[in-house]
C-alpha positions as CSV (number, residue, x, y, z in Angstrom):
1,M,89.7,76.6,49.3
2,I,87.3,74.3,50.8
3,L,88.0,70.5,50.0
4,E,85.3,68.7,47.9
5,G,83.1,66.9,50.2
6,C,83.6,68.5,53.3
7,Q,80.8,68.4,55.9
8,G,81.7,71.5,57.4
9,K,81.5,73.3,54.0
10,P,79.1,76.4,54.2
11,R,76.0,75.8,52.2
12,T,74.2,79.3,52.1
13,P,75.8,81.6,54.5
14,E,72.9,83.1,57.0
15,I,73.2,86.8,58.7
16,L,74.0,86.9,62.3
17,E,72.9,89.8,64.3
18,K,75.3,90.7,67.0
19,V,75.1,93.8,69.4
20,C,78.3,96.2,69.5
21,P,79.4,96.0,73.1
22,Q,80.9,99.6,72.7
23,C,78.0,101.4,71.3
24,G,75.0,99.1,71.4
25,S,74.3,99.5,67.7
26,E,73.2,96.3,65.7
27,I,75.9,94.8,63.7
28,E,75.4,92.3,61.0
29,L,77.6,89.5,59.8
30,F,77.5,86.5,57.5
31,T,78.3,82.9,59.2
32,C,81.2,82.8,56.6
33,D,82.9,86.1,58.2
34,T,85.2,85.9,60.9
35,Q,84.7,89.4,62.0
36,A,82.8,92.7,61.3
37,V,83.4,96.2,62.0
38,C,80.5,98.1,63.6
39,E,79.4,100.9,61.2
40,H,78.7,103.3,64.0
41,C,81.8,103.4,66.3
42,G,84.6,101.0,64.4
43,F,84.4,98.2,67.0
44,V,85.4,94.9,65.6
45,V,83.0,91.9,66.6
46,Y,84.0,88.5,66.0
47,N,82.0,85.5,64.8
48,D,82.1,83.1,67.7
49,T,80.1,80.3,66.2
50,L,82.1,77.1,66.8
51,S,84.0,76.2,63.5
52,C,85.2,73.1,62.1
53,V,88.3,74.6,61.9
54,Q,88.5,74.1,65.6
55,W,88.1,70.3,65.6
56,C,88.9,69.0,62.0
57,K,92.1,67.5,61.5
58,Y,92.0,68.6,57.6
59,A,91.4,72.3,58.6
60,R,94.7,73.8,57.6
61,Q,94.6,71.9,54.3
62,C,90.9,72.8,53.6
63,V,90.7,76.4,54.5
64,G,94.6,77.4,53.8
65,D,97.2,78.3,56.3
66,A,96.5,82.0,56.8
67,M,92.8,81.6,57.4
68,Y,93.6,78.6,59.7
69,E,95.8,80.9,61.8
70,Q,93.5,83.8,62.1
71,M,90.5,81.4,63.0
72,M,92.4,79.7,65.5
73,A,93.6,83.0,66.8
74,I,90.0,84.1,67.1
75,A,89.0,80.9,68.9
76,E,92.1,81.3,71.4
77,R,90.9,84.9,72.1
78,Q,87.0,83.6,72.8
79,K,88.2,81.0,75.1
80,A,90.4,83.5,77.1
81,N,87.6,86.2,77.2
82,R,85.0,83.4,78.5
83,K,87.6,82.4,81.0
84,L,87.9,86.0,82.1
85,R,84.3,86.5,82.4
86,K,83.7,83.5,84.4
87,S,86.4,84.3,86.7
88,E,84.8,88.0,87.0
89,D,81.3,86.4,87.7
90,N,83.1,84.1,90.5
91,T,84.5,87.1,91.9
92,H,81.1,89.1,92.0
93,D,79.3,86.1,93.3
94,Q,81.8,85.8,96.4
95,T,81.7,89.5,97.3
96,D,77.7,89.7,97.2
97,H,77.5,87.2,100.1
């Protein structure tokens, strides 16, 4: 699991509150969770908090191959979604003028 003395090691998980983009219900997930499912509609939301896995050179060794790959895939999806939203915002700004 997590290496001894790792600075990115979760101390006490905190609860994050998210709003489901599909139905608007509140979704709770812990800071140590990578994703949670909306109990109302089943939509999957991801924990988008910046993780040490994204920058630490020991991340794969620390969390293991499977968790590393999963967390990096989530980070890539989030990056692509931010880029898409930014592009859409720019398009809307240009058509509004």
